[in-house]
Residue, then its C-alpha position, 0 to 999 in steps of 0.5 A: m460523486i467519487r470521494l476517497h476516505h484516506v491517511a497519509l501514508s497508509r493503505s489508502f495510497r494505493v487506491l489514491w495512486l490507481l485512481s491518478e493513474m486513471g486520471i481521476e481525482p476523487e474528493i478526499v476525506v482525510h482522517s487521523i489515526t487518532d482523532g477518533s474520526l474512523r471509529a465514528p458510527d457514520y465511519l463505521a457504516k462505510s468501513p466496519a474495521g474503522r480502517v482506511p480506505a473506504l471509497e465511495i463511488d457509482g452509488l457504493t461504498l467499498f471497503e478492503s483496498g484489494a477489493i477496491t483495485e478489483y473493482l476498480c480495474e473491471t468496471r474501467p477495463d479501458h485503463g488496462f491496469g487489471r489482467p481479465p480471467s481470459h489473459p495468460e497473467r491472471a493468476a500472476y496477477l492475482e497472486w500479487l494483488h495479495f501477496a502485497e496485503t501480506q507485506a502490509h500486514l507485516i508492516a501493520n505489525l512493525n507500526l503497532q510495535w513501533v509507532f504506536l505502543r505508548d510505552p517503548a518497554m512493550r515493545s518486543p524486540t524478538l517480535l520486531k526482528m522476526e517481522a523485519k526478517r519476514l518483511a525482508i524475506t518477501l521483498s526478496a521474492v519481490e527483487r527475484a520477480l523484477a530481475g529483467q522486468d520492469y513491473l511486476l508483470p512482464s507485459g507491463f504496468s498493472a494494478a498489481d504495482t498500485m498494491f505495491g506502491y504502498t509497501l515502498l513508501a513504508a518498508p525502508h523505514f524497517v528493512r534497509l534496501a541496499p541488498f535490493p537493486a531491482i526494487r529500488a530501479y523500480r522504486d525510481r521507475i514508478a516514482a517517475r510516472p504522472g500518476w504516482q507523482r500525482a498521488r504523492a502530491l495528494d497523499g498528505v503529510q505522513k504522521f507516523y514516523a519520527q525517524d527514518f529508520y527504526e534499529v532493534a538494538d542487540g541485547 
């Protein structure tokens, strides 16, 4: 039994995509940010911070998408999505895994300001501009890395790419991708992968964003 606790268009998509790439379709337990299910005692026993993902697998319950990603790659190495300690790309692989979480943290801050504050007057234009700029800077680093190669690592597709996939779904709501041609080509490339397509079909309808792009008004 493999069970994924999931919210559409959240970090749990990372795990859903990796499982799909491995040919594994989990039982999906759908949660909502607002229905209280993530704060229920039985769920907090699975994920102490009350967040997704939580993955029940191999008699364990794991939380934190990066840790789940490393576990899946290490326990199912035949798929080739990890880079073991002896691999020359091991250091770069680990850097990209965790850099993806830097991006996700910036997106979480932007989500909090734009989506979850009930009173728009509580938003900070200064913070919104600063966090969007920081997100754009991280995207610039990815743009440079993708120059002349198809995926984040020169050797090809890896779980580093599945960690970054969530960013490609959420970041365009806050940073325009026109200045990032390599990222746009990369997005098209991964969207053509059968594993991505299966994961997106299972992902569900996102309930975060009411508009395609969130612009901070000047003044």
